[in-house]
C-alpha positions in Angstrom: -21.3 -55.0 -70.1 -24.2 -54.5 -67.6 -21.8 -55.2 -64.8 -19.5 -52.4 -66.0 -22.4 -50.0 -66.1 -23.4 -50.8 -62.6 -19.8 -50.4 -61.4 -19.6 -47.0 -63.1 -23.0 -45.9 -61.6 -21.8 -47.1 -58.1 -18.5 -45.2 -58.3 -20.3 -42.0 -59.4 -22.8 -42.4 -56.7 -20.1 -42.9 -54.1 -18.1 -39.9 -55.4 -21.2 -37.6 -55.2 -22.8 -39.0 -52.0 -19.7 -39.0 -49.8 -19.1 -35.2 -50.0 -22.8 -34.5 -49.7 -23.1 -36.7 -46.6 -20.0 -35.1 -45.2 -21.6 -31.6 -45.6 -24.9 -32.7 -44.2 -23.4 -34.5 -41.2 -21.2 -31.5 -40.5 -24.2 -29.1 -40.5 -26.3 -31.6 -38.4 -23.4 -31.8 -35.9 -23.3 -28.0 -35.5 -27.0 -27.7 -35.1 -27.2 -30.5 -32.5 -24.3 -28.9 -30.6 -26.3 -25.6 -30.5 -29.5 -27.4 -29.3 -27.5 -29.3 -26.7 -25.9 -26.1 -25.4 -29.3 -24.4 -25.2 -30.8 -27.4 -23.4 -28.0 -27.7 -20.9 -28.7 -24.1 -19.8 -32.3 -24.9 -19.2 -31.9 -28.5 -17.9 -32.3 -27.4 -14.3 -35.5 -25.5 -15.0 -36.9 -28.4 -17.0 -36.0 -30.8 -14.1 -37.7 -28.5 -11.6 -40.8 -28.2 -13.8 -41.0 -32.0 -14.2 -40.6 -32.5 -10.4 -43.3 -29.8 -9.7 -45.6 -31.5 -12.2 -45.0 -34.9 -10.6 -45.6 -33.6 -7.1 -48.7 -31.8 -8.3 -50.0 -35.1 -9.8 -49.3 -36.9 -6.4 -51.2 -34.2 -4.6 -54.1 -34.4 -7.1 -54.1 -38.2 -6.7 -54.4 -37.8 -2.9 -57.1 -35.3 -3.2 -59.0 -37.6 -5.6 -58.7 -40.4 -3.1 -60.0 -38.2 -0.3 -62.9 -36.9 -2.6 -63.9 -40.5 -3.4 -64.0 -41.3 0.3 -66.1 -38.3 1.1 -68.4 -38.9 -1.8 -68.9 -42.5 -0.7 -69.9 -41.3 2.8 -72.2 -38.7 1.4 -73.9 -41.4 -0.8 -74.4 -43.6 2.3 -75.9 -40.6 4.1 -78.2 -39.8 1.2 -79.3 -43.4 1.0 -80.1 -43.4 4.8 -82.0 -40.2 4.4 -84.1 -41.5 1.5 -84.8 -44.6 3.5 -86.0 -42.5 6.5 -88.1 -40.4 4.2 -89.7 -43.5 2.8 -90.6 -44.6 6.3 -92.0 -41.2 7.1 -94.2 -41.1 4.0 -95.4 -44.6 4.8 -96.4 -43.5 8.2 -98.2 -40.4 6.9 -100.1 -42.6 4.4 -101.1 -45.1 7.1 -104.7 -45.1 8.4 -103.4 -44.9 12.0 -102.1 -41.4 11.2 -105.0 -40.4 9.0 -107.5 -41.2 11.7 -105.4 -40.8 14.8 -104.2 -37.2 14.3 -107.7 -35.6 14.0 -108.9 -37.7 16.9 -105.9 -36.6 19.1 -106.5 -32.9 18.1 -110.2 -33.1 19.0 -109.4 -34.8 22.4 -106.9 -32.1 23.2 -109.3 -29.3 22.1 -112.1 -30.7 24.2 -109.9 -31.3 27.2 -108.9 -27.7 27.2 -112.1 -25.9 26.2 -114.7 -27.9 28.2 -113.3 -27.2 31.6 -112.9 -23.6 30.8 -116.4 -23.3 29.5 -118.1 -25.2 32.3 -116.3 -23.6 35.3 -117.5 -20.1 36.1 -114.9 -17.7 37.1 -115.4 -14.7 39.3 -114.8 -11.5 37.6 -112.2 -9.3 39.2 -113.1 -5.8 39.9 -111.1 -3.4 37.9 -109.0 -1.2 40.1 -108.4 2.3 39.0 -105.0 3.3 38.1 -103.2 5.6 40.5 -100.9 8.1 38.9 -97.4 8.2 40.1 -96.5 11.8 40.9 -93.3 13.1 39.4 -90.5 14.2 41.8 -91.3 17.9 41.2 -94.7 17.5 43.0 -93.0 15.8 45.9 -90.7 18.8 46.3 -93.7 21.2 46.3 -95.4 19.3 49.1 -92.2 19.0 51.2 
C-alpha cells in the first residue's frame, strides 16, 4: 500500500512540475536572450575597456619598477650623505679642530695686523678737488 501512495505522489509531482518547469525554462530562455542581445551590442566596448585596463596595469607596473629603482638609488645617496655627516661631526668634535681652529685664526689675525701696526706709512697729502666746468662756461670763454 505504501508503494502505491508513493507512485501516486510521484505521478502527481511529475504532472505538476513538468508544466511549471516548462514555463520557468521558457521565461528564463527569453530573459537570457535579451541579456545576450544587450551584451552583444556592448561587447566591443567591454573588450576595449578591458584592454585599456590591462594596458594601464602594464604601464603602472613599469612605473612601479622605475620608482623602486629610483627609491633604491635615493636610499643609497641618503646613506652616503649620513655617512659623510657622521665623519664631519666626528671631525668637529675632535681636539685637533677644537684647538686648531682658534690657533689658526689667531695666527692669521696676527700675521695681518702686526705688520700693518709696526710699519709706519706716510700720510698722503689731500689734494683739493678741482671742479669740472660745464660746457656753457667753455663757450663763454671762447
